[in-house]
N, C-alpha and C positions, 0 to 999 in steps of 0.2 A: 338595219340594226340601231341607226342613230334615230330614227323614227319611233321606233319600240321604246327606247329609253325614254324619249321626252313624253310620250303617251303615258307611260307606267308612272313616271315622276309627276305628271300633271293629276293622273287619277289618285296617286297617294297624298300629294299636295290638297286636293280637293276633298278627300275623306278626312284627312287630319283637319282642315279647316272646318268641315261639316261637324265631326265630332267635338271640336273646340266651341262652336257655336252653340250645339246641342248642350254642352257641359256649362257654358255660361248662362244659357236660359234656364236651365235646372237650378243653378246657384241662385238666380233673381227669384225663382219660385220657393226656394227653401230660405227664406228669411227668417231669423228668430223674432218671434213676436214678443214685443215688450210692452205691458200695460203700465202707461204712465198718468198718475193722478196729479192734477194740478190744484192748488188750493185756490186761485183765481185767475180769470183770463185778464190779461192786463198788457198794455202797450210795453210794459218794461220788460216783458218775457219774449219780445219781439226777436231776438236771436234763436230761441227756440223753435219759434212758428215758422223763421225762414229756413232753418235747417231741414224741418219736417216737409214742408211744401216744396222745397227744391232737392228732395230725396237724397240729401247727405246721409243721413242714417241708413237709408236702404243701399247706398253706395258701400256702405260698411258692414251690410249683412243683417241691419235691423229693421224691422217693421214697427213702428212706433203707434200705439192706439191710445190717443192723449184723450182723457177722460177728466171733464171738470168735476171737482169734488170739493164743494166750497166749505172751508174752515180747516185748519191744521189738525183738529182733534178727528176729523173725518177722514183726512189723509192718513194719519197714524193708524186709525182703527183698520183701515182699507188694507195698509201694508202688512200688519200684523196678523190679520184673518187670511191672509195670501189672496185676497180679492185681485190685489194690483202687485205689480213688481217693484214698482219704484214710486216714492211719493214725493212730489215737488211742492215744498212748503218750508217755512222758516225754521231754523234749529231749535226754537223753543218747544217744538213738538218732541224732539228727539230727548230733550232735556227733561219734560214732564213725564215721559214714559219711563225713564232711567230712573227718575226721583220716586216714582210710585212702585218701585221694586219688580218691574216685569222681568221675567228671566228671560225673554227673547225680546231684547230692546231695540230700538231704531238706530242705525249708524249713519251719521252725515258724512257724505263722502265727496261732495262737489258743491260749488255755488256759481249760479247763473248771473247774479246782479251784485254789483260791488257796493253799491249803496242803496239805501231805499229811498224811493221817490215817492214821497207822500205830501199831498196838499192840504192846506187847511182852508176850506170853502166857507163864506160868510153867505148869508142872505142878501146882506146890502154891502154896496162897494165900500171899501175902507181905503182912504188915502193914506200912504205910509204907514201901514200895519205894522204894529209892535204885539208883543206877548201880551201886555197890559189891555189891549183890546179884546182880550179873552175874560178879564175878571168881572164877575157876576152874570156871566153866560153860560148858556149849556152847550157843550161840545159833544159830539158823538165821535169818539176816537176808535171804536171796536171793544169786543169783549176783553175782560181783565185776563192778562197773561198771554196774549197774542201779539204778534210782531206790530201791527199798526199802533196798538196802544203803548205798548212799550217804547216804540220810536217817537211816539208823540211826547210822551212823559221825560223822554230824554231830551227833547228839542226845548220843551220848557225849562229843564233844569240848565241846558246849555246856553239859553237865552237868558238865565237868571231870573226867570219868572217864579212866581209863588202859586204852586198847584192848588194850595187851599182856597184861593181866591176863584178857583175856576171849577164849574158845575161839570164835572166828568161824568157822563151817562154811559157806563160801560155795560148797560144790560142789552145792546143791539150786536148781533154778529157781523162780521165785516161784510158778507155777502149783502146784508140787508140794510146797510149805511145808507147808500144813495136814496133808496126808496123811502125810507124812514124820514129822510130830510126833507125829500120831495113832498112827501104827505104832511110836513107841517113840525115835525120833531126836531127840538134844537135850534140854537142860533148859529152854530158852526158844525161843520163835519170834516172827518179825517179821511182824505181819499187817496186812492192809488194814483188816479188820473182824474182830470176834470170831466166827468161823466154826467153831471148833474144837469 
């Protein structure tokens, strides 16, 4: 009788563990797919990339499809058209959409970076750089209204610089800044990381 109880208990335990394994396997296959558009691919977003590569999202039941969508305006358009689920861009995009009277506007709900990590890159080495080194020179800080140019203008203001003495070329979108600078446009460029 003792043998039958042990065998029966073992079979029930094996069946229970088997069902548990099948259930866990099914839950891994039934991940919620999230399309996430990022405004730029940058080392400053490393926490996001690490989380995706280490399956932290999958551990929480999410399958992240990361899509590079250069420009906050394009990210906003993708969210509003339901092409993607979440847009990863600066908060200015939500402000512009709201200000233009859209009925279905964007909602900013999280932040990945605490500070903006932008660098002013020069064609020539400058010892002991100051804002005055930009005077009379052309800089490519990004398009008007975008976070890169807004942060640049704020940096000039915080350094007590005179923006009227700087040739600000805001005709080039963020994704094209380094390529334009490499091709010879501008004396300085405002970049997320040193990619030139």
